[in-house]
N, C-alpha and C positions, 0 to 999 in steps of 0.2 A: 281279300279286302273285306273289312267288317261292314255289315249292313244291319242297321237297327231300324231305320225308317222305311226302307224299300219294301220288305215283305208286307207290313201292314198297309202300306199305300196301295199295293197291288190288290190286297183283300178288299179295301175300300172301293177301288175301281170296279172290281167284279160285282160287288154288291150294287153299285150304281148302275152297272149294265143290266142287272136283273130288275132293278126298280124301273128302268126305262123300257123294259120288255124287249131288249135288243136280241135279235137272232143273229147268230154268227155262222158264216159259211167259211170254214177254214180248211184249206187244202195245202198239202206239202209240208206241214209243220215238222215232219220227221227229217227234213233236209237240214235243220239247224243242228249242228254237232253238239253233243252233250258236254264235251270237254274241249279245252284248248281255245286259243284265240280265234275269233271270227268277227268279220266286219259285216254288219247288217245294213244293206242299202235299201232305203224306202223311197217311194214316190211321196210327193208332198202336195196335198190338196186341202188340208185344214189344220187348224191350230192344235187339235187333239191327236195328230198323227203319231206323235212319239208314244202316246199311251197305247194305241192300237198296234203300232209297229212292235212295241215290246211284248204285247200279248201274243204275237206270232211266234215269238221265241220261248214263251212261257211253258208250253208242253215239254220242251227239252230241259226245263229247269234253269234256264239262263236268265240272268238279270242284265239288261242291256244298258250300257252307259252311253247316252246319246250326246252327240255334239250339238250344242245349241247356242244361239246368238247371245252375246254379252248382255243385251237389254233384259233378258229373262233373269239373269243372275243379279242384275242391279235392282230388281224388285224387292221391297222389304220383306215380303212373305215368300215369293217364289224363289228368290236367291238362296236362302238357307235350306229350303226343301231340296232344290236341285243339287246343292253341294252335299247334302246328307246322303243323296243317292249316288254320289260320285259321277255325276254327269260332267261333261267337258265343256267349259266356257270357250266360245269362239269369238275373238275380236277380228272382224273382217278387215280391219286395217293392219293388224299384226297377227297373221294366221300361223306363224311358225311355231309358237308356243303350244297352241292347241294341236297342231300336226304332230309335234314331238310327244305330247301327252297321250294322244291316241295310239301312236306306235308303241309307246311304253306299256300302255294298258294291254294291248293285243299280245305283246311279247310275254306279258305276265299271265296270259291265258284268259283274259276277259273278253266279253262280247261287247263290241262298240257299235253304236248306231249312227248312221250318217244319212243326210238327205242330199244326194248328188246335185239336185236342182238348186240347192241353197235356199230358195224361197218358195213360197206357195205358188202353185200354178193356177192362175185365174181361168185358164182354158180347160182345166181338169184333165189335160193331157200332159205328157212329159215335156218339160222345157229342155233346153240344152243342158247337158251335164258338165259340171266341173270335173277336172281330172283328179281331184284330191282323193276320192275313194280308191281308185286304182293305185295311185302312188302310195297311199298309206298301207293298203293291204300287201302290196308287193314288198315294201321295205320291211314290214313286220313278218312277212312270210306266212300269211294266213289267207284262208279263202274268203271270198265275198259271197254272201247269201242274199239274193235279191228278194225283197218283199213288196208286193203291190197291195195297196189299200183302196177300198171303194165303199162309199157310203158315209165316210167320216165328214166329208165336205158339207153335208146337209145340216150338221149340228153347229159348226163354228168355222167360218172361213172368211176370206176377204170379201168386202163389198155387199155382204148379205147379213141380215139379222140373225141372232142366235135362235136356234130351233131344236129343242130337245124333246120333240114329240115321241110318244111311245110306239113300240112295235116295229121298228125299222130293222132292216138287215144290214149287217156290216160284213163285207167280204174281205178276207185276208188270204192272199195267195203267196205261198212261199216257193221260190224256185230252187233249182239245184245249185250247189256251190260252184263258183267260178274261181280259177286260180290265175290271177294276173301275174305276169313276170316282171312288169315294169319296164320292159325293153322299149315298148312303144305305147306310152300312156294314152295318147290321143286315139290310136286305133283300138286299144283295149276298152277305153271309155265308150267309144262308139259301139262296140260289141255289147257292153253292159246296157247301153241305151236301147239297142235293138232287142235284146232279150226281155228287158222290162216293158218295152212297148208292146211286144207280143203277149206278155203276161197280162198287161192292162187291157188289151183288146179282148182277150179271152174272159177276163174277170167281168168286164162291163157286159159282154154278151150273155154271160151266164147268170148275171144278177137278176133278181125277180123283175120281169117287165112291168108289172103293175106299180113298181116303185120308181120307175123312170119313164113316164109317159112322154110322148113327143112335145117338144117345147120346154121341157124342164130346164131351169137355169143351172142345175147341177150336172147336166149331161152335155158332153162335148158337141160342138156344132155338127161334126161329121157323123154323129150318131142320131141326129135329129133334135138335139137339144138347143138351148139358146145361150149357152156359155160362149164367151168370146173366142174367136179363133186364136191360134198361137200368135199370129201377127198382131191382132187387136190387143191381146193380152200384153204383148211386149210394149206396145205404145202406152198402155195404162201403167205398166211397171215403170217406164221412163218418166211419165208424168208424176208418179208417186215419189220417185227419187228426187226429182226437181223440187217438189213441194217440201220434202223433208230438208233438203239443202237450204231452201229459202227460209224455213222456220229456224233452222240452226243459225243461219247468218243473222236473222232478226234478233234472236236471243242474245247472240254475242254482242250485238250493237247496243243491247240494253233497252 
């Protein structure tokens, strides 16, 4: 697959990281295979997660083609950039085309990125996973490599203002490959969730404590933070969906 814009965009991102004085705590990057199809499964806590999830695969020389919602591709600037990097457009109402494209990419030896939670977690913990990651990897016959991100939510996420303050730590934890068979997608998805939950717990606990004092909005409630619980976050997500539906209906009525 020909890449003209992807390498310079990565270079620009790395320069931006240096300008922001970001410190990276990266572990397990050797778990990303250097060749062959691989599905990268990331947790989702902020709008920049695809950038940092891709960084976790960068030491292995892989360019990750992320599955991303259609709205990003509809943007007059973001759309052409996303297509130039061969990311995969996902229409949540018609997901089969993106599913097939992901499988085709993987069978062709590409690295594909997916967020099993589908949307950002306001709780900063793992939401319920969709079974798509397991089904795609099983059909393509490739491993899933789980990646957990932490610290990205402080820059750009739901319900909070942008904050690109200097000198923060970004933790990127890469787990060992998993090989789903597809025989029981629900059970295998539950196992992926369990593994990534354990990785997230370890990542949070090993993150610099001075960067997550008690009461921090970016810290899950059960770690002493003030982020909403999973139940509270689910209620906020439902309210957000209802509001979007209301705006769409109002727009259609003219």
